[in-house]
PyMOL CGO cylinders between C-alpha atoms (Angstrom):
from pymol import cmd
from pymol.cgo import CYLINDER

trace = [
    CYLINDER, 0.00, 0.00, 0.00, 1.46, 3.35, -1.00, 0.3, 1, 1, 1, 1, 1, 1,
    CYLINDER, 1.46, 3.35, -1.00, 1.44, 6.36, 1.29, 0.3, 1, 1, 1, 1, 1, 1,
    CYLINDER, 1.44, 6.36, 1.29, 2.01, 10.11, 1.19, 0.3, 1, 1, 1, 1, 1, 1,
    CYLINDER, 2.01, 10.11, 1.19, 3.88, 11.91, 3.98, 0.3, 1, 1, 1, 1, 1, 1,
    CYLINDER, 3.88, 11.91, 3.98, 2.94, 15.19, 5.63, 0.3, 1, 1, 1, 1, 1, 1,
    CYLINDER, 2.94, 15.19, 5.63, 5.03, 18.11, 4.46, 0.3, 1, 1, 1, 1, 1, 1,
    CYLINDER, 5.03, 18.11, 4.46, 7.73, 19.81, 6.53, 0.3, 1, 1, 1, 1, 1, 1,
    CYLINDER, 7.73, 19.81, 6.53, 6.85, 22.67, 8.86, 0.3, 1, 1, 1, 1, 1, 1,
    CYLINDER, 6.85, 22.67, 8.86, 8.27, 25.29, 6.49, 0.3, 1, 1, 1, 1, 1, 1,
    CYLINDER, 8.27, 25.29, 6.49, 5.79, 24.30, 3.75, 0.3, 1, 1, 1, 1, 1, 1,
    CYLINDER, 5.79, 24.30, 3.75, 2.19, 25.57, 3.54, 0.3, 1, 1, 1, 1, 1, 1,
    CYLINDER, 2.19, 25.57, 3.54, -0.46, 23.79, 5.59, 0.3, 1, 1, 1, 1, 1, 1,
    CYLINDER, -0.46, 23.79, 5.59, -2.07, 21.08, 3.54, 0.3, 1, 1, 1, 1, 1, 1,
    CYLINDER, -2.07, 21.08, 3.54, 1.21, 20.03, 1.92, 0.3, 1, 1, 1, 1, 1, 1,
    CYLINDER, 1.21, 20.03, 1.92, 1.98, 16.34, 1.41, 0.3, 1, 1, 1, 1, 1, 1,
    CYLINDER, 1.98, 16.34, 1.41, 4.98, 14.64, -0.13, 0.3, 1, 1, 1, 1, 1, 1,
    CYLINDER, 4.98, 14.64, -0.13, 5.34, 11.41, -2.07, 0.3, 1, 1, 1, 1, 1, 1,
    CYLINDER, 5.34, 11.41, -2.07, 8.68, 9.63, -1.71, 0.3, 1, 1, 1, 1, 1, 1,
    CYLINDER, 8.68, 9.63, -1.71, 10.59, 6.77, -3.27, 0.3, 1, 1, 1, 1, 1, 1,
    CYLINDER, 10.59, 6.77, -3.27, 13.98, 5.28, -2.30, 0.3, 1, 1, 1, 1, 1, 1,
    CYLINDER, 13.98, 5.28, -2.30, 16.70, 7.77, -3.19, 0.3, 1, 1, 1, 1, 1, 1,
    CYLINDER, 16.70, 7.77, -3.19, 19.22, 6.54, -5.74, 0.3, 1, 1, 1, 1, 1, 1,
    CYLINDER, 19.22, 6.54, -5.74, 17.38, 3.30, -6.39, 0.3, 1, 1, 1, 1, 1, 1,
    CYLINDER, 17.38, 3.30, -6.39, 14.60, 5.19, -8.21, 0.3, 1, 1, 1, 1, 1, 1,
    CYLINDER, 14.60, 5.19, -8.21, 16.85, 7.85, -9.77, 0.3, 1, 1, 1, 1, 1, 1,
    CYLINDER, 16.85, 7.85, -9.77, 18.02, 6.48, -13.15, 0.3, 1, 1, 1, 1, 1, 1,
    CYLINDER, 18.02, 6.48, -13.15, 19.50, 9.78, -14.36, 0.3, 1, 1, 1, 1, 1, 1,
    CYLINDER, 19.50, 9.78, -14.36, 21.22, 11.04, -11.18, 0.3, 1, 1, 1, 1, 1, 1,
    CYLINDER, 21.22, 11.04, -11.18, 24.98, 11.63, -11.08, 0.3, 1, 1, 1, 1, 1, 1,
    CYLINDER, 24.98, 11.63, -11.08, 26.42, 14.36, -8.84, 0.3, 1, 1, 1, 1, 1, 1,
    CYLINDER, 26.42, 14.36, -8.84, 24.12, 13.65, -5.90, 0.3, 1, 1, 1, 1, 1, 1,
    CYLINDER, 24.12, 13.65, -5.90, 23.75, 9.91, -6.35, 0.3, 1, 1, 1, 1, 1, 1,
    CYLINDER, 23.75, 9.91, -6.35, 23.63, 7.95, -3.09, 0.3, 1, 1, 1, 1, 1, 1,
    CYLINDER, 23.63, 7.95, -3.09, 21.88, 4.80, -1.92, 0.3, 1, 1, 1, 1, 1, 1,
    CYLINDER, 21.88, 4.80, -1.92, 20.69, 3.71, 1.51, 0.3, 1, 1, 1, 1, 1, 1,
    CYLINDER, 20.69, 3.71, 1.51, 21.00, -0.06, 1.79, 0.3, 1, 1, 1, 1, 1, 1,
    CYLINDER, 21.00, -0.06, 1.79, 17.47, -1.45, 1.97, 0.3, 1, 1, 1, 1, 1, 1,
    CYLINDER, 17.47, -1.45, 1.97, 18.27, -3.72, 4.93, 0.3, 1, 1, 1, 1, 1, 1,
    CYLINDER, 18.27, -3.72, 4.93, 20.88, -1.83, 6.95, 0.3, 1, 1, 1, 1, 1, 1,
    CYLINDER, 20.88, -1.83, 6.95, 20.41, 1.81, 5.95, 0.3, 1, 1, 1, 1, 1, 1,
    CYLINDER, 20.41, 1.81, 5.95, 24.14, 2.18, 5.29, 0.3, 1, 1, 1, 1, 1, 1,
    CYLINDER, 24.14, 2.18, 5.29, 24.77, 4.94, 2.75, 0.3, 1, 1, 1, 1, 1, 1,
    CYLINDER, 24.77, 4.94, 2.75, 26.77, 4.13, -0.39, 0.3, 1, 1, 1, 1, 1, 1,
    CYLINDER, 26.77, 4.13, -0.39, 27.89, 7.01, -2.60, 0.3, 1, 1, 1, 1, 1, 1,
    CYLINDER, 27.89, 7.01, -2.60, 27.75, 6.96, -6.37, 0.3, 1, 1, 1, 1, 1, 1,
    CYLINDER, 27.75, 6.96, -6.37, 31.09, 6.90, -8.19, 0.3, 1, 1, 1, 1, 1, 1,
    CYLINDER, 31.09, 6.90, -8.19, 30.64, 10.41, -9.61, 0.3, 1, 1, 1, 1, 1, 1,
    CYLINDER, 30.64, 10.41, -9.61, 29.09, 11.98, -6.53, 0.3, 1, 1, 1, 1, 1, 1,
    CYLINDER, 29.09, 11.98, -6.53, 30.15, 15.53, -5.62, 0.3, 1, 1, 1, 1, 1, 1,
    CYLINDER, 30.15, 15.53, -5.62, 27.61, 16.17, -2.84, 0.3, 1, 1, 1, 1, 1, 1,
    CYLINDER, 27.61, 16.17, -2.84, 25.44, 13.80, -0.87, 0.3, 1, 1, 1, 1, 1, 1,
    CYLINDER, 25.44, 13.80, -0.87, 21.72, 13.45, -1.46, 0.3, 1, 1, 1, 1, 1, 1,
    CYLINDER, 21.72, 13.45, -1.46, 20.00, 14.65, 1.72, 0.3, 1, 1, 1, 1, 1, 1,
    CYLINDER, 20.00, 14.65, 1.72, 16.97, 12.39, 1.32, 0.3, 1, 1, 1, 1, 1, 1,
    CYLINDER, 16.97, 12.39, 1.32, 19.22, 9.31, 1.15, 0.3, 1, 1, 1, 1, 1, 1,
    CYLINDER, 19.22, 9.31, 1.15, 20.62, 10.14, 4.59, 0.3, 1, 1, 1, 1, 1, 1,
    CYLINDER, 20.62, 10.14, 4.59, 17.09, 10.29, 6.02, 0.3, 1, 1, 1, 1, 1, 1,
    CYLINDER, 17.09, 10.29, 6.02, 16.56, 6.71, 4.86, 0.3, 1, 1, 1, 1, 1, 1,
    CYLINDER, 16.56, 6.71, 4.86, 18.95, 5.46, 7.52, 0.3, 1, 1, 1, 1, 1, 1,
    CYLINDER, 18.95, 5.46, 7.52, 15.81, 5.23, 9.67, 0.3, 1, 1, 1, 1, 1, 1,
    CYLINDER, 15.81, 5.23, 9.67, 14.01, 1.86, 9.24, 0.3, 1, 1, 1, 1, 1, 1,
    CYLINDER, 14.01, 1.86, 9.24, 10.48, 3.33, 9.20, 0.3, 1, 1, 1, 1, 1, 1,
    CYLINDER, 10.48, 3.33, 9.20, 11.42, 5.74, 6.42, 0.3, 1, 1, 1, 1, 1, 1,
    CYLINDER, 11.42, 5.74, 6.42, 13.05, 2.98, 4.37, 0.3, 1, 1, 1, 1, 1, 1,
    CYLINDER, 13.05, 2.98, 4.37, 10.00, 0.76, 4.73, 0.3, 1, 1, 1, 1, 1, 1,
    CYLINDER, 10.00, 0.76, 4.73, 7.61, 3.41, 3.47, 0.3, 1, 1, 1, 1, 1, 1,
    CYLINDER, 7.61, 3.41, 3.47, 9.66, 4.49, 0.44, 0.3, 1, 1, 1, 1, 1, 1,
    CYLINDER, 9.66, 4.49, 0.44, 10.32, 0.90, -0.56, 0.3, 1, 1, 1, 1, 1, 1,
    CYLINDER, 10.32, 0.90, -0.56, 6.65, -0.05, -0.12, 0.3, 1, 1, 1, 1, 1, 1,
    CYLINDER, 6.65, -0.05, -0.12, 5.81, 2.80, -2.50, 0.3, 1, 1, 1, 1, 1, 1,
    CYLINDER, 5.81, 2.80, -2.50, 8.46, 1.74, -5.01, 0.3, 1, 1, 1, 1, 1, 1,
    CYLINDER, 8.46, 1.74, -5.01, 7.56, -1.95, -4.97, 0.3, 1, 1, 1, 1, 1, 1,
    CYLINDER, 7.56, -1.95, -4.97, 3.88, -1.19, -5.52, 0.3, 1, 1, 1, 1, 1, 1,
    CYLINDER, 3.88, -1.19, -5.52, 4.52, 1.09, -8.48, 0.3, 1, 1, 1, 1, 1, 1,
    CYLINDER, 4.52, 1.09, -8.48, 7.58, -0.09, -10.38, 0.3, 1, 1, 1, 1, 1, 1,
    CYLINDER, 7.58, -0.09, -10.38, 5.89, -3.06, -12.07, 0.3, 1, 1, 1, 1, 1, 1,
    CYLINDER, 5.89, -3.06, -12.07, 2.38, -1.59, -12.34, 0.3, 1, 1, 1, 1, 1, 1,
    CYLINDER, 2.38, -1.59, -12.34, 0.78, -0.50, -15.59, 0.3, 1, 1, 1, 1, 1, 1,
    CYLINDER, 0.78, -0.50, -15.59, -0.20, 3.10, -16.28, 0.3, 1, 1, 1, 1, 1, 1,
    CYLINDER, -0.20, 3.10, -16.28, -3.81, 2.73, -15.17, 0.3, 1, 1, 1, 1, 1, 1,
    CYLINDER, -3.81, 2.73, -15.17, -2.92, 1.01, -11.91, 0.3, 1, 1, 1, 1, 1, 1,
    CYLINDER, -2.92, 1.01, -11.91, -0.29, 3.64, -11.11, 0.3, 1, 1, 1, 1, 1, 1,
    CYLINDER, -0.29, 3.64, -11.11, -2.84, 6.42, -11.57, 0.3, 1, 1, 1, 1, 1, 1,
    CYLINDER, -2.84, 6.42, -11.57, -5.43, 4.59, -9.49, 0.3, 1, 1, 1, 1, 1, 1,
    CYLINDER, -5.43, 4.59, -9.49, -3.04, 3.88, -6.60, 0.3, 1, 1, 1, 1, 1, 1,
    CYLINDER, -3.04, 3.88, -6.60, -1.73, 7.44, -6.49, 0.3, 1, 1, 1, 1, 1, 1,
    CYLINDER, -1.73, 7.44, -6.49, -5.20, 8.98, -6.57, 0.3, 1, 1, 1, 1, 1, 1,
    CYLINDER, -5.20, 8.98, -6.57, -6.49, 6.63, -3.88, 0.3, 1, 1, 1, 1, 1, 1,
    CYLINDER, -6.49, 6.63, -3.88, -3.54, 7.40, -1.60, 0.3, 1, 1, 1, 1, 1, 1,
    CYLINDER, -3.54, 7.40, -1.60, -3.51, 11.17, -2.14, 0.3, 1, 1, 1, 1, 1, 1,
    CYLINDER, -3.51, 11.17, -2.14, -5.17, 12.80, 0.93, 0.3, 1, 1, 1, 1, 1, 1,
    CYLINDER, -5.17, 12.80, 0.93, -8.42, 14.54, -0.01, 0.3, 1, 1, 1, 1, 1, 1,
    CYLINDER, -8.42, 14.54, -0.01, -7.48, 17.62, 2.05, 0.3, 1, 1, 1, 1, 1, 1,
    CYLINDER, -7.48, 17.62, 2.05, -4.17, 18.11, 0.26, 0.3, 1, 1, 1, 1, 1, 1,
    CYLINDER, -4.17, 18.11, 0.26, -3.68, 21.59, -1.20, 0.3, 1, 1, 1, 1, 1, 1,
    CYLINDER, -3.68, 21.59, -1.20, -0.01, 21.22, -2.21, 0.3, 1, 1, 1, 1, 1, 1,
    CYLINDER, -0.01, 21.22, -2.21, 1.99, 18.10, -3.13, 0.3, 1, 1, 1, 1, 1, 1,
    CYLINDER, 1.99, 18.10, -3.13, 5.72, 17.75, -3.56, 0.3, 1, 1, 1, 1, 1, 1,
    CYLINDER, 5.72, 17.75, -3.56, 6.35, 14.83, -5.86, 0.3, 1, 1, 1, 1, 1, 1,
    CYLINDER, 6.35, 14.83, -5.86, 9.51, 13.13, -4.60, 0.3, 1, 1, 1, 1, 1, 1,
    CYLINDER, 9.51, 13.13, -4.60, 10.97, 14.62, -1.48, 0.3, 1, 1, 1, 1, 1, 1,
    CYLINDER, 10.97, 14.62, -1.48, 13.12, 11.55, -2.12, 0.3, 1, 1, 1, 1, 1, 1,
    CYLINDER, 13.12, 11.55, -2.12, 13.47, 9.62, -5.35, 0.3, 1, 1, 1, 1, 1, 1,
    CYLINDER, 13.47, 9.62, -5.35, 12.63, 10.61, -8.92, 0.3, 1, 1, 1, 1, 1, 1,
    CYLINDER, 12.63, 10.61, -8.92, 10.59, 9.66, -11.98, 0.3, 1, 1, 1, 1, 1, 1,
    CYLINDER, 10.59, 9.66, -11.98, 11.99, 6.20, -12.72, 0.3, 1, 1, 1, 1, 1, 1,
    CYLINDER, 11.99, 6.20, -12.72, 10.29, 5.57, -16.08, 0.3, 1, 1, 1, 1, 1, 1,
    CYLINDER, 10.29, 5.57, -16.08, 8.27, 7.30, -18.78, 0.3, 1, 1, 1, 1, 1, 1,
    CYLINDER, 8.27, 7.30, -18.78, 5.13, 5.40, -17.84, 0.3, 1, 1, 1, 1, 1, 1,
    CYLINDER, 5.13, 5.40, -17.84, 5.49, 6.52, -14.22, 0.3, 1, 1, 1, 1, 1, 1,
    CYLINDER, 5.49, 6.52, -14.22, 6.06, 10.16, -15.27, 0.3, 1, 1, 1, 1, 1, 1,
    CYLINDER, 6.06, 10.16, -15.27, 2.97, 9.95, -17.48, 0.3, 1, 1, 1, 1, 1, 1,
    CYLINDER, 2.97, 9.95, -17.48, 0.93, 8.52, -14.62, 0.3, 1, 1, 1, 1, 1, 1,
    CYLINDER, 0.93, 8.52, -14.62, 1.75, 11.56, -12.53, 0.3, 1, 1, 1, 1, 1, 1,
    CYLINDER, 1.75, 11.56, -12.53, 0.64, 13.86, -15.36, 0.3, 1, 1, 1, 1, 1, 1,
    CYLINDER, 0.64, 13.86, -15.36, -2.76, 12.16, -15.26, 0.3, 1, 1, 1, 1, 1, 1,
    CYLINDER, -2.76, 12.16, -15.26, -2.96, 12.41, -11.47, 0.3, 1, 1, 1, 1, 1, 1,
    CYLINDER, -2.96, 12.41, -11.47, -2.10, 16.11, -11.54, 0.3, 1, 1, 1, 1, 1, 1,
    CYLINDER, -2.10, 16.11, -11.54, -4.64, 16.81, -14.29, 0.3, 1, 1, 1, 1, 1, 1,
    CYLINDER, -4.64, 16.81, -14.29, -7.36, 15.10, -12.25, 0.3, 1, 1, 1, 1, 1, 1,
    CYLINDER, -7.36, 15.10, -12.25, -6.65, 17.26, -9.20, 0.3, 1, 1, 1, 1, 1, 1,
    CYLINDER, -6.65, 17.26, -9.20, -6.70, 20.78, -10.72, 0.3, 1, 1, 1, 1, 1, 1,
    CYLINDER, -6.70, 20.78, -10.72, -7.18, 22.50, -7.36, 0.3, 1, 1, 1, 1, 1, 1,
    CYLINDER, -7.18, 22.50, -7.36, -3.96, 21.04, -5.94, 0.3, 1, 1, 1, 1, 1, 1,
    CYLINDER, -3.96, 21.04, -5.94, -0.56, 22.62, -6.64, 0.3, 1, 1, 1, 1, 1, 1,
    CYLINDER, -0.56, 22.62, -6.64, 2.08, 19.99, -7.45, 0.3, 1, 1, 1, 1, 1, 1,
    CYLINDER, 2.08, 19.99, -7.45, 5.81, 20.44, -7.90, 0.3, 1, 1, 1, 1, 1, 1,
    CYLINDER, 5.81, 20.44, -7.90, 8.87, 18.28, -8.48, 0.3, 1, 1, 1, 1, 1, 1,
    CYLINDER, 8.87, 18.28, -8.48, 12.62, 18.50, -8.91, 0.3, 1, 1, 1, 1, 1, 1,
    CYLINDER, 12.62, 18.50, -8.91, 13.87, 15.98, -11.45, 0.3, 1, 1, 1, 1, 1, 1,
    CYLINDER, 13.87, 15.98, -11.45, 16.97, 14.74, -13.21, 0.3, 1, 1, 1, 1, 1, 1,
    CYLINDER, 16.97, 14.74, -13.21, 14.84, 12.48, -15.42, 0.3, 1, 1, 1, 1, 1, 1,
    CYLINDER, 14.84, 12.48, -15.42, 14.85, 15.12, -18.13, 0.3, 1, 1, 1, 1, 1, 1,
    CYLINDER, 14.85, 15.12, -18.13, 14.21, 12.80, -21.12, 0.3, 1, 1, 1, 1, 1, 1,
    CYLINDER, 14.21, 12.80, -21.12, 10.78, 11.94, -19.66, 0.3, 1, 1, 1, 1, 1, 1,
    CYLINDER, 10.78, 11.94, -19.66, 9.94, 15.64, -19.26, 0.3, 1, 1, 1, 1, 1, 1,
    CYLINDER, 9.94, 15.64, -19.26, 11.19, 16.58, -22.73, 0.3, 1, 1, 1, 1, 1, 1,
    CYLINDER, 11.19, 16.58, -22.73, 9.04, 13.83, -24.27, 0.3, 1, 1, 1, 1, 1, 1,
    CYLINDER, 9.04, 13.83, -24.27, 5.95, 15.53, -22.80, 0.3, 1, 1, 1, 1, 1, 1,
    CYLINDER, 5.95, 15.53, -22.80, 6.77, 19.24, -23.04, 0.3, 1, 1, 1, 1, 1, 1,
    CYLINDER, 6.77, 19.24, -23.04, 3.37, 20.05, -24.51, 0.3, 1, 1, 1, 1, 1, 1,
    CYLINDER, 3.37, 20.05, -24.51, 1.45, 17.96, -21.96, 0.3, 1, 1, 1, 1, 1, 1,
    CYLINDER, 1.45, 17.96, -21.96, 2.44, 19.44, -18.57, 0.3, 1, 1, 1, 1, 1, 1,
    CYLINDER, 2.44, 19.44, -18.57, -0.66, 20.48, -16.58, 0.3, 1, 1, 1, 1, 1, 1,
    CYLINDER, -0.66, 20.48, -16.58, -0.74, 24.10, -15.43, 0.3, 1, 1, 1, 1, 1, 1,
    CYLINDER, -0.74, 24.10, -15.43, -0.83, 23.04, -11.76, 0.3, 1, 1, 1, 1, 1, 1,
    CYLINDER, -0.83, 23.04, -11.76, 2.51, 21.19, -12.02, 0.3, 1, 1, 1, 1, 1, 1,
    CYLINDER, 2.51, 21.19, -12.02, 5.76, 23.15, -11.58, 0.3, 1, 1, 1, 1, 1, 1,
    CYLINDER, 5.76, 23.15, -11.58, 8.76, 21.14, -12.76, 0.3, 1, 1, 1, 1, 1, 1,
    CYLINDER, 8.76, 21.14, -12.76, 12.39, 22.07, -12.11, 0.3, 1, 1, 1, 1, 1, 1,
    CYLINDER, 12.39, 22.07, -12.11, 15.39, 20.45, -13.72, 0.3, 1, 1, 1, 1, 1, 1,
    CYLINDER, 15.39, 20.45, -13.72, 17.83, 19.49, -10.98, 0.3, 1, 1, 1, 1, 1, 1,
    CYLINDER, 17.83, 19.49, -10.98, 21.33, 20.23, -12.30, 0.3, 1, 1, 1, 1, 1, 1,
    CYLINDER, 21.33, 20.23, -12.30, 23.97, 17.57, -11.88, 0.3, 1, 1, 1, 1, 1, 1,
    CYLINDER, 23.97, 17.57, -11.88, 22.32, 14.70, -13.73, 0.3, 1, 1, 1, 1, 1, 1,
    CYLINDER, 22.32, 14.70, -13.73, 23.26, 12.71, -16.81, 0.3, 1, 1, 1, 1, 1, 1,
    CYLINDER, 23.26, 12.71, -16.81, 21.20, 14.81, -19.21, 0.3, 1, 1, 1, 1, 1, 1,
    CYLINDER, 21.20, 14.81, -19.21, 22.01, 18.40, -18.23, 0.3, 1, 1, 1, 1, 1, 1,
    CYLINDER, 22.01, 18.40, -18.23, 22.53, 19.25, -21.90, 0.3, 1, 1, 1, 1, 1, 1,
    CYLINDER, 22.53, 19.25, -21.90, 18.74, 19.12, -22.30, 0.3, 1, 1, 1, 1, 1, 1,
    CYLINDER, 18.74, 19.12, -22.30, 18.31, 22.08, -19.94, 0.3, 1, 1, 1, 1, 1, 1,
    CYLINDER, 18.31, 22.08, -19.94, 19.78, 24.59, -22.37, 0.3, 1, 1, 1, 1, 1, 1,
    CYLINDER, 19.78, 24.59, -22.37, 18.50, 22.80, -25.48, 0.3, 1, 1, 1, 1, 1, 1,
    CYLINDER, 18.50, 22.80, -25.48, 14.87, 22.99, -24.33, 0.3, 1, 1, 1, 1, 1, 1,
    CYLINDER, 14.87, 22.99, -24.33, 15.12, 26.10, -22.09, 0.3, 1, 1, 1, 1, 1, 1,
    CYLINDER, 15.12, 26.10, -22.09, 14.06, 24.15, -19.01, 0.3, 1, 1, 1, 1, 1, 1,
    CYLINDER, 14.06, 24.15, -19.01, 13.74, 25.90, -15.67, 0.3, 1, 1, 1, 1, 1, 1,
    CYLINDER, 13.74, 25.90, -15.67, 16.55, 24.64, -13.43, 0.3, 1, 1, 1, 1, 1, 1,
    CYLINDER, 16.55, 24.64, -13.43, 17.85, 24.59, -9.85, 0.3, 1, 1, 1, 1, 1, 1,
    CYLINDER, 17.85, 24.59, -9.85, 21.58, 24.68, -9.18, 0.3, 1, 1, 1, 1, 1, 1,
    CYLINDER, 21.58, 24.68, -9.18, 23.10, 23.57, -5.88, 0.3, 1, 1, 1, 1, 1, 1,
    CYLINDER, 23.10, 23.57, -5.88, 25.68, 26.12, -4.67, 0.3, 1, 1, 1, 1, 1, 1,
    CYLINDER, 25.68, 26.12, -4.67, 27.96, 26.30, -1.66, 0.3, 1, 1, 1, 1, 1, 1,
    CYLINDER, 27.96, 26.30, -1.66, 26.69, 29.64, -0.36, 0.3, 1, 1, 1, 1, 1, 1,
    CYLINDER, 26.69, 29.64, -0.36, 24.19, 32.43, -0.85, 0.3, 1, 1, 1, 1, 1, 1,
    CYLINDER, 24.19, 32.43, -0.85, 27.06, 34.65, -1.94, 0.3, 1, 1, 1, 1, 1, 1,
    CYLINDER, 27.06, 34.65, -1.94, 27.78, 32.25, -4.80, 0.3, 1, 1, 1, 1, 1, 1,
    CYLINDER, 27.78, 32.25, -4.80, 24.13, 32.36, -5.87, 0.3, 1, 1, 1, 1, 1, 1,
    CYLINDER, 24.13, 32.36, -5.87, 24.20, 36.16, -5.82, 0.3, 1, 1, 1, 1, 1, 1,
    CYLINDER, 24.20, 36.16, -5.82, 27.29, 36.16, -8.03, 0.3, 1, 1, 1, 1, 1, 1,
    CYLINDER, 27.29, 36.16, -8.03, 25.37, 34.02, -10.51, 0.3, 1, 1, 1, 1, 1, 1,
    CYLINDER, 25.37, 34.02, -10.51, 22.32, 36.28, -10.28, 0.3, 1, 1, 1, 1, 1, 1,
    CYLINDER, 22.32, 36.28, -10.28, 20.13, 33.42, -9.07, 0.3, 1, 1, 1, 1, 1, 1,
    CYLINDER, 20.13, 33.42, -9.07, 17.58, 33.80, -6.26, 0.3, 1, 1, 1, 1, 1, 1,
    CYLINDER, 17.58, 33.80, -6.26, 18.00, 31.29, -3.44, 0.3, 1, 1, 1, 1, 1, 1,
    CYLINDER, 18.00, 31.29, -3.44, 15.09, 29.01, -2.65, 0.3, 1, 1, 1, 1, 1, 1,
    CYLINDER, 15.09, 29.01, -2.65, 15.15, 28.31, 1.09, 0.3, 1, 1, 1, 1, 1, 1,
    CYLINDER, 15.15, 28.31, 1.09, 11.72, 26.73, 1.47, 0.3, 1, 1, 1, 1, 1, 1,
    CYLINDER, 11.72, 26.73, 1.47, 10.42, 25.60, -1.96, 0.3, 1, 1, 1, 1, 1, 1,
    CYLINDER, 10.42, 25.60, -1.96, 8.83, 29.04, -2.52, 0.3, 1, 1, 1, 1, 1, 1,
    CYLINDER, 8.83, 29.04, -2.52, 10.26, 29.16, -6.05, 0.3, 1, 1, 1, 1, 1, 1,
    CYLINDER, 10.26, 29.16, -6.05, 10.03, 25.42, -6.68, 0.3, 1, 1, 1, 1, 1, 1,
    CYLINDER, 10.03, 25.42, -6.68, 6.29, 25.16, -6.10, 0.3, 1, 1, 1, 1, 1, 1,
    CYLINDER, 6.29, 25.16, -6.10, 5.52, 28.02, -8.49, 0.3, 1, 1, 1, 1, 1, 1,
    CYLINDER, 5.52, 28.02, -8.49, 6.20, 28.28, -12.19, 0.3, 1, 1, 1, 1, 1, 1,
    CYLINDER, 6.20, 28.28, -12.19, 8.87, 30.87, -12.88, 0.3, 1, 1, 1, 1, 1, 1,
    CYLINDER, 8.87, 30.87, -12.88, 12.57, 31.32, -13.47, 0.3, 1, 1, 1, 1, 1, 1,
    CYLINDER, 12.57, 31.32, -13.47, 15.59, 29.29, -12.43, 0.3, 1, 1, 1, 1, 1, 1,
    CYLINDER, 15.59, 29.29, -12.43, 17.03, 29.49, -8.92, 0.3, 1, 1, 1, 1, 1, 1,
    CYLINDER, 17.03, 29.49, -8.92, 19.75, 28.21, -6.59, 0.3, 1, 1, 1, 1, 1, 1,
    CYLINDER, 19.75, 28.21, -6.59, 19.73, 25.85, -3.62, 0.3, 1, 1, 1, 1, 1, 1,
    CYLINDER, 19.73, 25.85, -3.62, 22.37, 26.07, -0.90, 0.3, 1, 1, 1, 1, 1, 1,
    CYLINDER, 22.37, 26.07, -0.90, 23.94, 22.69, -0.17, 0.3, 1, 1, 1, 1, 1, 1,
    CYLINDER, 23.94, 22.69, -0.17, 22.32, 21.31, 2.99, 0.3, 1, 1, 1, 1, 1, 1,
    CYLINDER, 22.32, 21.31, 2.99, 25.60, 20.72, 4.81, 0.3, 1, 1, 1, 1, 1, 1,
    CYLINDER, 25.60, 20.72, 4.81, 26.61, 24.37, 4.26, 0.3, 1, 1, 1, 1, 1, 1,
    CYLINDER, 26.61, 24.37, 4.26, 23.28, 26.04, 4.96, 0.3, 1, 1, 1, 1, 1, 1,
    CYLINDER, 23.28, 26.04, 4.96, 23.59, 28.70, 7.68, 0.3, 1, 1, 1, 1, 1, 1,
    CYLINDER, 23.59, 28.70, 7.68, 20.04, 30.01, 7.90, 0.3, 1, 1, 1, 1, 1, 1,
    CYLINDER, 20.04, 30.01, 7.90, 17.05, 28.00, 9.15, 0.3, 1, 1, 1, 1, 1, 1,
    CYLINDER, 17.05, 28.00, 9.15, 14.19, 27.22, 6.79, 0.3, 1, 1, 1, 1, 1, 1,
    CYLINDER, 14.19, 27.22, 6.79, 11.76, 30.17, 6.85, 0.3, 1, 1, 1, 1, 1, 1,
    CYLINDER, 11.76, 30.17, 6.85, 8.03, 29.36, 6.73, 0.3, 1, 1, 1, 1, 1, 1,
    CYLINDER, 8.03, 29.36, 6.73, 6.47, 29.32, 3.27, 0.3, 1, 1, 1, 1, 1, 1,
    CYLINDER, 6.47, 29.32, 3.27, 3.04, 30.91, 3.56, 0.3, 1, 1, 1, 1, 1, 1,
]
cmd.load_cgo(trace, "trace")
C-alpha cells in the first residue's frame, strides 16, 4: 500500500509529499547519487558523486526505508492505469499542495505519465517536483498540466537538455554569496520550486547557515 507523507513545517499547511527510495529510483542522477542499503540503511555514494543526497541520509531510519520501498515496490511493475489509481487513492483529499519526490525521482516514462494524469485530475492542488529524469519531461513538453511546476535538478546525466529545451533549473551552490554572483535567487523553502517561474539556486544542505523560513 502506497502512502504520502505530511510536508515539513516550512511548507504551507495542507502540503503532502510522495517519496521513493533515493538513488534506487533515480536512473538519471549523477552528482548527488547515493543509496541507503534497503536492509541496513548504510549509505553508499555513487562513483561520480560531488555532494550527498539529503533524502538518502534520512533513509537510515528503518520506518522511512520501509515506506519508500513499499511505495516503489507497488509502483515499479504496475501498468499506467494502476499507477494512476493507486496514487489517486492514496492522495489525501485535504491536500492543497503536493511535492512529488521529497526523495526519489521519476523512474520511467510510464510513471512520469501517470503523474501527469494524477495532476490533471486534481486541478485545485498545486504539485511540484525536482527531477533529473529530463528525457521523460522533454518527451511531454506540450502535456504538462498548469498546476505542475517542474524544475530540472542540475547535476544529472542529461544536463545538456536544460539549455537545449530552455528548461527551468535549480543549481546547488555552496553559499548564498555564490548564488548572488550568478544572479540566481535562493530558494530556502520551496517558494520558487512550487511556483512556475525562473531558475534558482539551492544552498547545499551541509553548508546552509540560515534556518528554513516558513512558506506561507
